[in-house]
C-alpha angles and dihedrals in degrees: 000000000000117000113254118252116244122244094203136043125224094274091051093050093046090052091051092049091049088052091049093049106031094162095054115111104248095213093061100034120103116255130207110243102180139009124197138155105309096348148073135185121216132188125201114196116235112252135177116269100042097096123101126203107297093046098266130121111272123255095238089055091053091045090053090052091049091051093046092049091050091048090051090050092051093047091048090057104036101032127216100010101127091166093068103122138196110259098171137011122179115183131194117194108210103177138344111289106233118223111278142083111325118230127198132187115195123194127192110236094177134358116194134163093268106017137043119194116201138184115211126192120193132195142158103189106037137333090251090057101063117192095190144358126204137190108209129185122197125198112221118210117240 
């Protein structure tokens, strides 16, 4: 199956996300770096307060990034549908995420009229040293 073509570029997706979350602090909020057919990359700047005991980035922080990356992917491919919502998120933690900027690459596995199914890979050190992987489903309003 061919990857779907995006309707928005990175700037367009970032603008939509800022509109969806007007109270979010821009300096700590993830930003879309690239958009391509069926994929986006997102970076979330490291900030104090995200570490858990053991000195690694907390699971809830990584889950939030996975959800944000999937949302960005969906918006990039369906356009201005801010009411698309997470209907499922399954996360696998593969290794401790070391302190540093968090990177996510989201790939569209299936885009239908009502559901979008995404795969999200997260790392801090290098893309070949994944810290987490998520399968995220978004419900798209009709």
